[in-house]
N, C-alpha and C positions, 0 to 999 in steps of 0.2 A: 348780701354778695360778697362785702369785704370778707365777713367770717368764712364763705365758703374757700374764697381765694386763699386766703390765711391757713385753712384748715390743708388745702391741696399742698402748698408750699411745705408746710410743715411733714407732711407724708411723704413729699419728693426728698426733703432733707434726710428725716428718717431712714431713707432707704438707700441713699446716697452714703448716709453713715454707716451702713450695716454693711455695704458692699464695700467700703473702704477697709472696714473690720477684717472681712473676709479677704479681699487683696492682701492686707498685711501678713495676715495668717499665713496664706499663700507662699508669700515671700519669703517668711520665717522657715516656712517647710524646705522650700528650695535650697535656702542659706544651709539650713541643717544637712542637709542631704548633700548637695553639690560642694558645699566650702569646707565646712566642720570636719564631715565625715566620708569625703569623697571615695578613698579606699574601701571601705566597706561598701558604700553604694555601689562601688563600679564593682565587687566581688559578687555580690548577692546577686544585680542584675545581670551579671555573667552568667552565672549559674541557675537563675530562673530563665531567662530568655535561651538559655541551651536547652533547658528540660521541657519547654514549650515545642521549640520548634521539632524534639524528639517526638513529642505527644502528637505533634501534627500528622509527622511520619509514621508513626504507629496508628493512627486513625485510617490514614491511606491505607496501610498493609492489612489493617483487618476488614475494611471496606471491600477491598480487591482479593478477600481470602486467602492474602500470602500468611497472613498470621491469625491461628485460630483464636486465641484469647485477645480479647480487647486492648487492653493495656499490661505489657510486662514491668512493673513496678521498679522492680531491680535494676533494669535497664535503665529506667526513667531516672533513679536516683544516682547511677555512675555519671550519667549526662551531666546530672546537676553539681555532683562533687567534683568532675574533671571542669566544667564550666566556671565553677566558684574560685577552682584554683587557678584558673588561666586569668582569672579577674586583676590580681595583682599585676602580672606581668605585663600585659597591657596597659594597665595605670602608670605603671613607670616608665614603660617605653614611649607613651605620646608625652609626658612631662619631657624625658628625656629629649626625644624628636624636637620639640617646641624650642627648646634651649640650644639646640645646634643650629636648627633652620628657623629661627623666629619670624622673617619675613613673611608677609601675606602677599604674594603675587603669582601669577601663573606658574613664573619659572620653579621657585621654591617649591611651590605646589605639587609639581611633577617632580621634583629630586625626593621629596617625602612619598611619592605614589612608587617611584623606584627603590626606595627603601625598603617600603610596605611590602611589594612584590619579591623584593631579591631575599629581604632580612627577614621579616615578620612573618610573612606567611609561611614559607617553608618551616619557622620554627614553631608557630601555633600547629602546623598538622602533625609534626611530629611528637609534641607534648600532647595532642587528643590520642593520637594512637597508643603510644606508650601509655599514658594517663590510663586510658579505659583497658589496656592489657593488664596492667598491674591489678586493676579492681576487678578484672574477669579471671583472677589467677593466672593467666597466661607468662610463659619464660619471655626474657628478652628476645631469645631468637624466633619463638612464633611471633612476638609483636614486629620484629624486622622484617621477617617473609611478608608478615600481612601488610606491611607498609610498600615496599619491594611490589609487592602487588596492585594496590591502590594509589601510590602516591602521585602518579602521573596525571591521573583522571581526577583525583580530587584538586590537584594544581593547577590543572587545566580548568576546570571550575571557577577556582579561585581568581585565575587572571582575566575570566569574563566578567564576573561580578563584581570584584571590589576596587577596579580603577575607578569608574564613574561613581562610585560610594565614596570613594575616601576622597576625590575631588570636591565633592561638598563639604566631607567632613574637614578638611584641612583648609579650603577656602574661605567657609564662612562661620563655621562654629568656635568658640573661645577652647580652651584647654580642657578645664573642669567637664565640659559636657561631651567631649570629645568618645569617652568609653562607654558613656552610657548610648550614643548615638550609636557605635559601632555595635552595641550588644545588642540593640533592636534589628539592628538591620544583619546580624550574626544568626538571630532568631529564624531569618529566613532563608538564609543560604544553610543552616543547621539542618535544615527538613533535607537538603541534597546529602550531606554530609552523614547525617544519620542513617540514610538510605546506604551510602559506600560503606559506612561501617557495618552496617548488620544485613546486607542484602543476602550474602551468602552464608548465614546462620540458622535459617529456616529450615 
């Protein structure tokens, strides 16, 4: 009986030790991504989630017979490139914003959301359309006309979607996880953004 109990305890101890090693490896991985290489992580996830959002939108277009070919890989690559290039902008913006408004309370969070909607959101929309325009070989004038035509709709959607998302971001998350969280949330918003960018190109 004693030997059976000892065997079970030993097995449990080994299992716990293995789990601790896995947890330690996980912590090292998180530290590597979000501490030592945060800029690269933010840039790559920004591009990756932008591409995933476009991939979902392309699937919708294909299923509804709007797009004849299932996936436009050139379009997907352009979305990834623009998303990756916008990653550093978000990276430094949130670091700066947390330095200027460091407190974590409702009043400060609302100030951050206001800054986000009045400054960051319009800048992000402009960077997206001009960046995509460059990759599509459009002239500055053509991209400007597209922005004039679509900006108000994209910005209206932005104002509906982002304030509650950003409240969670600013109130609950530390600085190093902000861009990853925003990139994930952007994947959902990018379905709408991809539609607005491409609906008149079919």
